PDB file of N, H, CA, C and O in Angstrom:
ATOM      1  N   MET A   1     -89.890  23.309 -29.159  1.00  0.00           N
ATOM      2  CA  MET A   1     -88.779  22.652 -29.808  1.00  0.00           C
ATOM      3  C   MET A   1     -88.441  23.391 -31.093  1.00  0.00           C
ATOM      4  O   MET A   1     -89.322  23.798 -31.850  1.00  0.00           O
ATOM      5  N   ILE A   2     -87.162  23.551 -31.315  1.00  0.00           N
ATOM      6  H   ILE A   2     -86.447  23.221 -30.699  1.00  0.00           H
ATOM      7  CA  ILE A   2     -86.696  24.231 -32.520  1.00  0.00           C
ATOM      8  C   ILE A   2     -87.039  23.379 -33.729  1.00  0.00           C
ATOM      9  O   ILE A   2     -86.834  22.165 -33.717  1.00  0.00           O
ATOM     10  N   GLY A   3     -87.552  24.001 -34.754  1.00  0.00           N
ATOM     11  H   GLY A   3     -87.719  24.987 -34.764  1.00  0.00           H
ATOM     12  CA  GLY A   3     -87.847  23.297 -35.990  1.00  0.00           C
ATOM     13  C   GLY A   3     -89.181  22.580 -36.006  1.00  0.00           C
ATOM     14  O   GLY A   3     -89.550  21.999 -37.027  1.00  0.00           O
ATOM     15  N   ARG A   4     -89.897  22.603 -34.929  1.00  0.00           N
ATOM     16  H   ARG A   4     -89.598  23.074 -34.100  1.00  0.00           H
ATOM     17  CA  ARG A   4     -91.140  21.843 -34.824  1.00  0.00           C
ATOM     18  C   ARG A   4     -92.085  22.120 -35.991  1.00  0.00           C
ATOM     19  O   ARG A   4     -92.697  21.197 -36.529  1.00  0.00           O
ATOM     20  N   HIS A   5     -92.203  23.372 -36.378  1.00  0.00           N
ATOM     21  H   HIS A   5     -91.706  24.122 -35.942  1.00  0.00           H
ATOM     22  CA  HIS A   5     -93.153  23.729 -37.431  1.00  0.00           C
ATOM     23  C   HIS A   5     -92.598  23.481 -38.827  1.00  0.00           C
ATOM     24  O   HIS A   5     -93.334  23.597 -39.807  1.00  0.00           O
ATOM     25  N   ASN A   6     -91.324  23.143 -38.939  1.00  0.00           N
ATOM     26  H   ASN A   6     -90.726  23.049 -38.143  1.00  0.00           H
ATOM     27  CA  ASN A   6     -90.714  22.923 -40.241  1.00  0.00           C
ATOM     28  C   ASN A   6     -90.687  21.462 -40.649  1.00  0.00           C
ATOM     29  O   ASN A   6     -90.107  21.132 -41.683  1.00  0.00           O
ATOM     30  N   HIS A   7     -91.281  20.593 -39.890  1.00  0.00           N
ATOM     31  H   HIS A   7     -91.753  20.861 -39.050  1.00  0.00           H
ATOM     32  CA  HIS A   7     -91.187  19.168 -40.169  1.00  0.00           C
ATOM     33  C   HIS A   7     -92.505  18.563 -40.615  1.00  0.00           C
ATOM     34  O   HIS A   7     -92.764  17.389 -40.351  1.00  0.00           O
ATOM     35  N   PHE A   8     -93.325  19.326 -41.273  1.00  0.00           N
ATOM     36  H   PHE A   8     -93.114  20.280 -41.488  1.00  0.00           H
ATOM     37  CA  PHE A   8     -94.593  18.791 -41.751  1.00  0.00           C
ATOM     38  C   PHE A   8     -94.379  17.744 -42.836  1.00  0.00           C
ATOM     39  O   PHE A   8     -95.299  16.980 -43.129  1.00  0.00           O
ATOM     40  N   GLY A   9     -93.175  17.681 -43.452  1.00  0.00           N
ATOM     41  H   GLY A   9     -92.427  18.301 -43.215  1.00  0.00           H
ATOM     42  CA  GLY A   9     -92.880  16.706 -44.485  1.00  0.00           C
ATOM     43  C   GLY A   9     -92.408  15.379 -43.942  1.00  0.00           C
ATOM     44  O   GLY A   9     -92.148  14.459 -44.718  1.00  0.00           O
ATOM     45  N   SER A  10     -92.289  15.250 -42.629  1.00  0.00           N
ATOM     46  H   SER A  10     -92.500  15.998 -41.999  1.00  0.00           H
ATOM     47  CA  SER A  10     -91.874  13.975 -42.048  1.00  0.00           C
ATOM     48  C   SER A  10     -92.935  12.924 -42.337  1.00  0.00           C
ATOM     49  O   SER A  10     -94.117  13.234 -42.487  1.00  0.00           O
ATOM     50  N   LYS A  11     -92.492  11.681 -42.411  1.00  0.00           N
ATOM     51  H   LYS A  11     -91.532  11.429 -42.289  1.00  0.00           H
ATOM     52  CA  LYS A  11     -93.421  10.611 -42.765  1.00  0.00           C
ATOM     53  C   LYS A  11     -94.294  10.168 -41.605  1.00  0.00           C
ATOM     54  O   LYS A  11     -95.278   9.455 -41.805  1.00  0.00           O
ATOM     55  N   SER A  12     -93.943  10.583 -40.393  1.00  0.00           N
ATOM     56  H   SER A  12     -93.144  11.162 -40.231  1.00  0.00           H
ATOM     57  CA  SER A  12     -94.747  10.191 -39.239  1.00  0.00           C
ATOM     58  C   SER A  12     -94.637  11.251 -38.151  1.00  0.00           C
ATOM     59  O   SER A  12     -93.731  12.084 -38.153  1.00  0.00           O
ATOM     60  N   ALA A  13     -95.567  11.197 -37.240  1.00  0.00           N
ATOM     61  H   ALA A  13     -96.303  10.520 -37.238  1.00  0.00           H
ATOM     62  CA  ALA A  13     -95.529  12.119 -36.105  1.00  0.00           C
ATOM     63  C   ALA A  13     -94.303  11.834 -35.242  1.00  0.00           C
ATOM     64  O   ALA A  13     -93.684  12.759 -34.717  1.00  0.00           O
ATOM     65  N   ARG A  14     -93.951  10.560 -35.096  1.00  0.00           N
ATOM     66  H   ARG A  14     -94.454   9.808 -35.523  1.00  0.00           H
ATOM     67  CA  ARG A  14     -92.774  10.215 -34.297  1.00  0.00           C
ATOM     68  C   ARG A  14     -91.502  10.748 -34.950  1.00  0.00           C
ATOM     69  O   ARG A  14     -90.602  11.221 -34.257  1.00  0.00           O
ATOM     70  N   GLY A  15     -91.422  10.674 -36.281  1.00  0.00           N
ATOM     71  H   GLY A  15     -92.154  10.290 -36.844  1.00  0.00           H
ATOM     72  CA  GLY A  15     -90.265  11.212 -36.987  1.00  0.00           C
ATOM     73  C   GLY A  15     -90.112  12.703 -36.759  1.00  0.00           C
ATOM     74  O   GLY A  15     -88.998  13.210 -36.626  1.00  0.00           O
ATOM     75  N   THR A  16     -91.225  13.395 -36.714  1.00  0.00           N
ATOM     76  H   THR A  16     -92.130  12.983 -36.822  1.00  0.00           H
ATOM     77  CA  THR A  16     -91.218  14.832 -36.456  1.00  0.00           C
ATOM     78  C   THR A  16     -90.681  15.118 -35.056  1.00  0.00           C
ATOM     79  O   THR A  16     -89.877  16.032 -34.871  1.00  0.00           O
ATOM     80  N   VAL A  17     -91.118  14.349 -34.085  1.00  0.00           N
ATOM     81  H   VAL A  17     -91.770  13.606 -34.235  1.00  0.00           H
ATOM     82  CA  VAL A  17     -90.674  14.541 -32.705  1.00  0.00           C
ATOM     83  C   VAL A  17     -89.178  14.235 -32.580  1.00  0.00           C
ATOM     84  O   VAL A  17     -88.447  14.968 -31.914  1.00  0.00           O
ATOM     85  N   VAL A  18     -88.725  13.154 -33.219  1.00  0.00           N
ATOM     86  H   VAL A  18     -89.319  12.559 -33.760  1.00  0.00           H
ATOM     87  CA  VAL A  18     -87.303  12.792 -33.150  1.00  0.00           C
ATOM     88  C   VAL A  18     -86.444  13.888 -33.782  1.00  0.00           C
ATOM     89  O   VAL A  18     -85.418  14.269 -33.220  1.00  0.00           O
ATOM     90  N   ALA A  19     -86.852  14.394 -34.940  1.00  0.00           N
ATOM     91  H   ALA A  19     -87.686  14.085 -35.397  1.00  0.00           H
ATOM     92  CA  ALA A  19     -86.094  15.454 -35.613  1.00  0.00           C
ATOM     93  C   ALA A  19     -86.044  16.713 -34.753  1.00  0.00           C
ATOM     94  O   ALA A  19     -84.980  17.312 -34.594  1.00  0.00           O
ATOM     95  N   ALA A  20     -87.166  17.111 -34.206  1.00  0.00           N
ATOM     96  H   ALA A  20     -88.030  16.624 -34.334  1.00  0.00           H
ATOM     97  CA  ALA A  20     -87.215  18.319 -33.383  1.00  0.00           C
ATOM     98  C   ALA A  20     -86.374  18.158 -32.117  1.00  0.00           C
ATOM     99  O   ALA A  20     -85.699  19.097 -31.695  1.00  0.00           O
ATOM    100  N   THR A  21     -86.414  16.979 -31.515  1.00  0.00           N
ATOM    101  H   THR A  21     -86.962  16.216 -31.857  1.00  0.00           H
ATOM    102  CA  THR A  21     -85.617  16.723 -30.317  1.00  0.00           C
ATOM    103  C   THR A  21     -84.124  16.769 -30.635  1.00  0.00           C
ATOM    104  O   THR A  21     -83.338  17.339 -29.877  1.00  0.00           O
ATOM    105  N   THR A  22     -83.740  16.168 -31.756  1.00  0.00           N
ATOM    106  H   THR A  22     -84.379  15.705 -32.371  1.00  0.00           H
ATOM    107  CA  THR A  22     -82.333  16.181 -32.163  1.00  0.00           C
ATOM    108  C   THR A  22     -81.858  17.602 -32.404  1.00  0.00           C
ATOM    109  O   THR A  22     -80.784  17.982 -31.937  1.00  0.00           O
ATOM    110  N   TYR A  23     -82.643  18.393 -33.126  1.00  0.00           N
ATOM    111  H   TYR A  23     -83.516  18.085 -33.504  1.00  0.00           H
ATOM    112  CA  TYR A  23     -82.269  19.789 -33.375  1.00  0.00           C
ATOM    113  C   TYR A  23     -82.149  20.558 -32.066  1.00  0.00           C
ATOM    114  O   TYR A  23     -81.246  21.380 -31.910  1.00  0.00           O
ATOM    115  N   SER A  24     -83.040  20.301 -31.137  1.00  0.00           N
ATOM    116  H   SER A  24     -83.774  19.633 -31.264  1.00  0.00           H
ATOM    117  CA  SER A  24     -82.981  20.984 -29.846  1.00  0.00           C
ATOM    118  C   SER A  24     -81.717  20.615 -29.079  1.00  0.00           C
ATOM    119  O   SER A  24     -81.083  21.477 -28.471  1.00  0.00           O
ATOM    120  N   LEU A  25     -81.345  19.322 -29.106  1.00  0.00           N
ATOM    121  H   LEU A  25     -81.860  18.621 -29.600  1.00  0.00           H
ATOM    122  CA  LEU A  25     -80.116  18.892 -28.428  1.00  0.00           C
ATOM    123  C   LEU A  25     -78.886  19.531 -29.057  1.00  0.00           C
ATOM    124  O   LEU A  25     -77.979  19.964 -28.347  1.00  0.00           O
ATOM    125  N   VAL A  26     -78.849  19.593 -30.383  1.00  0.00           N
ATOM    126  H   VAL A  26     -79.586  19.241 -30.960  1.00  0.00           H
ATOM    127  CA  VAL A  26     -77.707  20.198 -31.076  1.00  0.00           C
ATOM    128  C   VAL A  26     -77.591  21.678 -30.721  1.00  0.00           C
ATOM    129  O   VAL A  26     -76.502  22.157 -30.406  1.00  0.00           O
ATOM    130  N   GLU A  27     -78.691  22.391 -30.771  1.00  0.00           N
ATOM    131  H   GLU A  27     -79.576  22.002 -31.028  1.00  0.00           H
ATOM    132  CA  GLU A  27     -78.659  23.821 -30.469  1.00  0.00           C
ATOM    133  C   GLU A  27     -78.324  24.083 -29.006  1.00  0.00           C
ATOM    134  O   GLU A  27     -77.632  25.053 -28.695  1.00  0.00           O
ATOM    135  N   THR A  28     -78.804  23.236 -28.109  1.00  0.00           N
ATOM    136  H   THR A  28     -79.367  22.449 -28.362  1.00  0.00           H
ATOM    137  CA  THR A  28     -78.480  23.387 -26.692  1.00  0.00           C
ATOM    138  C   THR A  28     -76.991  23.147 -26.451  1.00  0.00           C
ATOM    139  O   THR A  28     -76.358  23.853 -25.665  1.00  0.00           O
ATOM    140  N   ALA A  29     -76.440  22.147 -27.132  1.00  0.00           N
ATOM    141  H   ALA A  29     -76.954  21.574 -27.770  1.00  0.00           H
ATOM    142  CA  ALA A  29     -75.001  21.880 -27.010  1.00  0.00           C
ATOM    143  C   ALA A  29     -74.198  23.071 -27.519  1.00  0.00           C
ATOM    144  O   ALA A  29     -73.230  23.483 -26.880  1.00  0.00           O
ATOM    145  N   LYS A  30     -74.589  23.623 -28.659  1.00  0.00           N
ATOM    146  H   LYS A  30     -75.376  23.288 -29.178  1.00  0.00           H
ATOM    147  CA  LYS A  30     -73.892  24.804 -29.196  1.00  0.00           C
ATOM    148  C   LYS A  30     -73.945  25.962 -28.209  1.00  0.00           C
ATOM    149  O   LYS A  30     -72.941  26.636 -27.975  1.00  0.00           O
ATOM    150  N   ALA A  31     -75.117  26.188 -27.633  1.00  0.00           N
ATOM    151  H   ALA A  31     -75.932  25.640 -27.823  1.00  0.00           H
ATOM    152  CA  ALA A  31     -75.281  27.296 -26.688  1.00  0.00           C
ATOM    153  C   ALA A  31     -74.426  27.095 -25.431  1.00  0.00           C
ATOM    154  O   ALA A  31     -74.000  28.063 -24.802  1.00  0.00           O
ATOM    155  N   ALA A  32     -74.183  25.840 -25.078  1.00  0.00           N
ATOM    156  H   ALA A  32     -74.530  25.054 -25.589  1.00  0.00           H
ATOM    157  CA  ALA A  32     -73.375  25.540 -23.893  1.00  0.00           C
ATOM    158  C   ALA A  32     -71.882  25.496 -24.212  1.00  0.00           C
ATOM    159  O   ALA A  32     -71.059  25.267 -23.327  1.00  0.00           O
ATOM    160  N   GLY A  33     -71.538  25.717 -25.486  1.00  0.00           N
ATOM    161  H   GLY A  33     -72.208  25.904 -26.206  1.00  0.00           H
ATOM    162  CA  GLY A  33     -70.136  25.707 -25.879  1.00  0.00           C
ATOM    163  C   GLY A  33     -69.554  24.314 -26.032  1.00  0.00           C
ATOM    164  O   GLY A  33     -68.346  24.121 -25.897  1.00  0.00           O
ATOM    165  N   VAL A  34     -70.413  23.346 -26.314  1.00  0.00           N
ATOM    166  H   VAL A  34     -71.395  23.503 -26.424  1.00  0.00           H
ATOM    167  CA  VAL A  34     -70.011  21.949 -26.453  1.00  0.00           C
ATOM    168  C   VAL A  34     -70.079  21.552 -27.919  1.00  0.00           C
ATOM    169  O   VAL A  34     -70.988  21.969 -28.636  1.00  0.00           O
ATOM    170  N   ASP A  35     -69.105  20.737 -28.375  1.00  0.00           N
ATOM    171  H   ASP A  35     -68.366  20.398 -27.792  1.00  0.00           H
ATOM    172  CA  ASP A  35     -69.133  20.220 -29.742  1.00  0.00           C
ATOM    173  C   ASP A  35     -70.346  19.294 -29.890  1.00  0.00           C
ATOM    174  O   ASP A  35     -70.408  18.259 -29.227  1.00  0.00           O
ATOM    175  N   PRO A  36     -71.310  19.649 -30.747  1.00  0.00           N
ATOM    176  CA  PRO A  36     -72.543  18.864 -30.848  1.00  0.00           C
ATOM    177  C   PRO A  36     -72.311  17.416 -31.299  1.00  0.00           C
ATOM    178  O   PRO A  36     -72.990  16.507 -30.821  1.00  0.00           O
ATOM    179  N   ILE A  37     -71.369  17.200 -32.204  1.00  0.00           N
ATOM    180  H   ILE A  37     -70.819  17.939 -32.592  1.00  0.00           H
ATOM    181  CA  ILE A  37     -71.129  15.837 -32.690  1.00  0.00           C
ATOM    182  C   ILE A  37     -70.549  14.969 -31.564  1.00  0.00           C
ATOM    183  O   ILE A  37     -71.015  13.853 -31.335  1.00  0.00           O
ATOM    184  N   ALA A  38     -69.548  15.479 -30.876  1.00  0.00           N
ATOM    185  H   ALA A  38     -69.169  16.385 -31.063  1.00  0.00           H
ATOM    186  CA  ALA A  38     -68.960  14.722 -29.762  1.00  0.00           C
ATOM    187  C   ALA A  38     -70.009  14.444 -28.690  1.00  0.00           C
ATOM    188  O   ALA A  38     -70.044  13.358 -28.111  1.00  0.00           O
ATOM    189  N   TYR A  39     -70.858  15.427 -28.433  1.00  0.00           N
ATOM    190  H   TYR A  39     -70.829  16.309 -28.904  1.00  0.00           H
ATOM    191  CA  TYR A  39     -71.914  15.269 -27.437  1.00  0.00           C
ATOM    192  C   TYR A  39     -72.890  14.166 -27.853  1.00  0.00           C
ATOM    193  O   TYR A  39     -73.210  13.292 -27.048  1.00  0.00           O
ATOM    194  N   LEU A  40     -73.364  14.198 -29.102  1.00  0.00           N
ATOM    195  H   LEU A  40     -73.104  14.909 -29.756  1.00  0.00           H
ATOM    196  CA  LEU A  40     -74.334  13.200 -29.559  1.00  0.00           C
ATOM    197  C   LEU A  40     -73.723  11.802 -29.592  1.00  0.00           C
ATOM    198  O   LEU A  40     -74.409  10.825 -29.293  1.00  0.00           O
ATOM    199  N   VAL A  41     -72.452  11.694 -29.949  1.00  0.00           N
ATOM    200  H   VAL A  41     -71.894  12.488 -30.192  1.00  0.00           H
ATOM    201  CA  VAL A  41     -71.780  10.393 -29.931  1.00  0.00           C
ATOM    202  C   VAL A  41     -71.735   9.843 -28.505  1.00  0.00           C
ATOM    203  O   VAL A  41     -72.022   8.667 -28.279  1.00  0.00           O
ATOM    204  N   GLU A  42     -71.378  10.690 -27.555  1.00  0.00           N
ATOM    205  H   GLU A  42     -71.146  11.645 -27.739  1.00  0.00           H
ATOM    206  CA  GLU A  42     -71.320  10.251 -26.154  1.00  0.00           C
ATOM    207  C   GLU A  42     -72.709   9.884 -25.633  1.00  0.00           C
ATOM    208  O   GLU A  42     -72.855   8.910 -24.895  1.00  0.00           O
ATOM    209  N   VAL A  43     -73.715  10.647 -26.007  1.00  0.00           N
ATOM    210  H   VAL A  43     -73.596  11.438 -26.607  1.00  0.00           H
ATOM    211  CA  VAL A  43     -75.086  10.344 -25.583  1.00  0.00           C
ATOM    212  C   VAL A  43     -75.511   8.974 -26.124  1.00  0.00           C
ATOM    213  O   VAL A  43     -76.084   8.166 -25.393  1.00  0.00           O
ATOM    214  N   ALA A  44     -75.230   8.718 -27.400  1.00  0.00           N
ATOM    215  H   ALA A  44     -74.765   9.375 -27.994  1.00  0.00           H
ATOM    216  CA  ALA A  44     -75.602   7.437 -28.000  1.00  0.00           C
ATOM    217  C   ALA A  44     -74.853   6.278 -27.348  1.00  0.00           C
ATOM    218  O   ALA A  44     -75.428   5.218 -27.103  1.00  0.00           O
ATOM    219  N   THR A  45     -73.570   6.488 -27.068  1.00  0.00           N
ATOM    220  H   THR A  45     -73.103   7.349 -27.266  1.00  0.00           H
ATOM    221  CA  THR A  45     -72.762   5.451 -26.424  1.00  0.00           C
ATOM    222  C   THR A  45     -73.307   5.125 -25.040  1.00  0.00           C
ATOM    223  O   THR A  45     -73.455   3.957 -24.679  1.00  0.00           O
ATOM    224  N   ARG A  46     -73.599   6.154 -24.279  1.00  0.00           N
ATOM    225  H   ARG A  46     -73.478   7.102 -24.571  1.00  0.00           H
ATOM    226  CA  ARG A  46     -74.134   5.934 -22.925  1.00  0.00           C
ATOM    227  C   ARG A  46     -75.518   5.310 -22.963  1.00  0.00           C
ATOM    228  O   ARG A  46     -75.847   4.489 -22.106  1.00  0.00           O
ATOM    229  N   ALA A  47     -76.332   5.683 -23.939  1.00  0.00           N
ATOM    230  H   ALA A  47     -76.064   6.349 -24.635  1.00  0.00           H
ATOM    231  CA  ALA A  47     -77.683   5.125 -24.047  1.00  0.00           C
ATOM    232  C   ALA A  47     -77.629   3.627 -24.361  1.00  0.00           C
ATOM    233  O   ALA A  47     -78.466   2.857 -23.891  1.00  0.00           O
ATOM    234  N   LYS A  48     -76.636   3.221 -25.160  1.00  0.00           N
ATOM    235  H   LYS A  48     -75.956   3.847 -25.543  1.00  0.00           H
ATOM    236  CA  LYS A  48     -76.492   1.790 -25.460  1.00  0.00           C
ATOM    237  C   LYS A  48     -76.086   1.011 -24.213  1.00  0.00           C
ATOM    238  O   LYS A  48     -76.560  -0.102 -23.986  1.00  0.00           O
ATOM    239  N   ARG A  49     -75.202   1.607 -23.405  1.00  0.00           N
ATOM    240  H   ARG A  49     -74.818   2.511 -23.590  1.00  0.00           H
ATOM    241  CA  ARG A  49     -74.741   0.943 -22.181  1.00  0.00           C
ATOM    242  C   ARG A  49     -75.810   0.930 -21.106  1.00  0.00           C
ATOM    243  O   ARG A  49     -75.970  -0.055 -20.384  1.00  0.00           O
ATOM    244  N   SER A  50     -76.542   2.030 -21.003  1.00  0.00           N
ATOM    245  H   SER A  50     -76.412   2.830 -21.589  1.00  0.00           H
ATOM    246  CA  SER A  50     -77.517   2.182 -19.932  1.00  0.00           C
ATOM    247  C   SER A  50     -78.761   2.877 -20.473  1.00  0.00           C
ATOM    248  O   SER A  50     -78.858   4.101 -20.396  1.00  0.00           O
ATOM    249  N   PRO A  51     -79.724   2.115 -21.026  1.00  0.00           N
ATOM    250  CA  PRO A  51     -80.937   2.736 -21.563  1.00  0.00           C
ATOM    251  C   PRO A  51     -81.617   3.622 -20.521  1.00  0.00           C
ATOM    252  O   PRO A  51     -81.735   3.260 -19.350  1.00  0.00           O
ATOM    253  N   GLY A  52     -82.053   4.776 -20.975  1.00  0.00           N
ATOM    254  H   GLY A  52     -81.958   5.070 -21.926  1.00  0.00           H
ATOM    255  CA  GLY A  52     -82.709   5.717 -20.077  1.00  0.00           C
ATOM    256  C   GLY A  52     -81.752   6.709 -19.442  1.00  0.00           C
ATOM    257  O   GLY A  52     -82.177   7.614 -18.723  1.00  0.00           O
ATOM    258  N   ALA A  53     -80.457   6.543 -19.703  1.00  0.00           N
ATOM    259  H   ALA A  53     -80.112   5.808 -20.287  1.00  0.00           H
ATOM    260  CA  ALA A  53     -79.470   7.472 -19.145  1.00  0.00           C
ATOM    261  C   ALA A  53     -79.651   8.854 -19.760  1.00  0.00           C
ATOM    262  O   ALA A  53     -79.999   8.982 -20.934  1.00  0.00           O
ATOM    263  N   VAL A  54     -79.414   9.870 -18.971  1.00  0.00           N
ATOM    264  H   VAL A  54     -79.131   9.766 -18.017  1.00  0.00           H
ATOM    265  CA  VAL A  54     -79.551  11.246 -19.434  1.00  0.00           C
ATOM    266  C   VAL A  54     -78.216  11.957 -19.283  1.00  0.00           C
ATOM    267  O   VAL A  54     -77.588  11.902 -18.226  1.00  0.00           O
ATOM    268  N   LEU A  55     -77.786  12.625 -20.350  1.00  0.00           N
ATOM    269  H   LEU A  55     -78.296  12.670 -21.209  1.00  0.00           H
ATOM    270  CA  LEU A  55     -76.567  13.420 -20.309  1.00  0.00           C
ATOM    271  C   LEU A  55     -76.877  14.773 -20.931  1.00  0.00           C
ATOM    272  O   LEU A  55     -77.120  14.873 -22.134  1.00  0.00           O
ATOM    273  N   LEU A  56     -76.867  15.798 -20.115  1.00  0.00           N
ATOM    274  H   LEU A  56     -76.670  15.717 -19.138  1.00  0.00           H
ATOM    275  CA  LEU A  56     -77.108  17.146 -20.608  1.00  0.00           C
ATOM    276  C   LEU A  56     -75.797  17.766 -21.070  1.00  0.00           C
ATOM    277  O   LEU A  56     -74.734  17.401 -20.566  1.00  0.00           O
ATOM    278  N   PRO A  57     -75.853  18.704 -22.027  1.00  0.00           N
ATOM    279  CA  PRO A  57     -74.621  19.326 -22.510  1.00  0.00           C
ATOM    280  C   PRO A  57     -73.760  19.940 -21.410  1.00  0.00           C
ATOM    281  O   PRO A  57     -72.534  19.846 -21.472  1.00  0.00           O
ATOM    282  N   ALA A  58     -74.365  20.557 -20.421  1.00  0.00           N
ATOM    283  H   ALA A  58     -75.361  20.634 -20.371  1.00  0.00           H
ATOM    284  CA  ALA A  58     -73.593  21.166 -19.339  1.00  0.00           C
ATOM    285  C   ALA A  58     -72.827  20.104 -18.550  1.00  0.00           C
ATOM    286  O   ALA A  58     -71.713  20.360 -18.091  1.00  0.00           O
ATOM    287  N   ASP A  59     -73.408  18.925 -18.390  1.00  0.00           N
ATOM    288  H   ASP A  59     -74.312  18.718 -18.762  1.00  0.00           H
ATOM    289  CA  ASP A  59     -72.746  17.827 -17.695  1.00  0.00           C
ATOM    290  C   ASP A  59     -71.648  17.222 -18.560  1.00  0.00           C
ATOM    291  O   ASP A  59     -70.638  16.751 -18.037  1.00  0.00           O
ATOM    292  N   PHE A  60     -71.831  17.229 -19.861  1.00  0.00           N
ATOM    293  H   PHE A  60     -72.651  17.611 -20.286  1.00  0.00           H
ATOM    294  CA  PHE A  60     -70.840  16.673 -20.786  1.00  0.00           C
ATOM    295  C   PHE A  60     -69.560  17.489 -20.736  1.00  0.00           C
ATOM    296  O   PHE A  60     -68.461  16.936 -20.782  1.00  0.00           O
ATOM    297  N   ARG A  61     -69.703  18.798 -20.643  1.00  0.00           N
ATOM    298  H   ARG A  61     -70.595  19.247 -20.606  1.00  0.00           H
ATOM    299  CA  ARG A  61     -68.513  19.661 -20.594  1.00  0.00           C
ATOM    300  C   ARG A  61     -67.647  19.264 -19.393  1.00  0.00           C
ATOM    301  O   ARG A  61     -66.423  19.212 -19.504  1.00  0.00           O
ATOM    302  N   ALA A  62     -68.271  18.987 -18.260  1.00  0.00           N
ATOM    303  H   ALA A  62     -69.266  19.028 -18.169  1.00  0.00           H
ATOM    304  CA  ALA A  62     -67.530  18.623 -17.062  1.00  0.00           C
ATOM    305  C   ALA A  62     -66.893  17.245 -17.227  1.00  0.00           C
ATOM    306  O   ALA A  62     -65.838  16.981 -16.651  1.00  0.00           O
ATOM    307  N   ALA A  63     -67.516  16.371 -17.999  1.00  0.00           N
ATOM    308  H   ALA A  63     -68.374  16.585 -18.467  1.00  0.00           H
ATOM    309  CA  ALA A  63     -67.015  15.013 -18.181  1.00  0.00           C
ATOM    310  C   ALA A  63     -65.939  14.934 -19.241  1.00  0.00           C
ATOM    311  O   ALA A  63     -65.142  13.995 -19.239  1.00  0.00           O
ATOM    312  N   ALA A  64     -65.896  15.901 -20.151  1.00  0.00           N
ATOM    313  H   ALA A  64     -66.543  16.663 -20.153  1.00  0.00           H
ATOM    314  CA  ALA A  64     -64.964  15.830 -21.279  1.00  0.00           C
ATOM    315  C   ALA A  64     -63.554  16.133 -20.908  1.00  0.00           C
ATOM    316  O   ALA A  64     -62.671  16.107 -21.765  1.00  0.00           O
TER     317      ALA A  64
END
């Protein structure tokens, strides 16, 4: 995960994992040519509607 070693200042191990996962999603979206903010908003919206739903950046491009 990107940034994994840079989060030693996080207050918890879970916070470190969440930060690293978020950075990885943002960088993956950028690499796929997807707007990271729009992607994360859609992911959060879908997660609220259907917990456990997965939306990858490549799939988001097709849905947008």
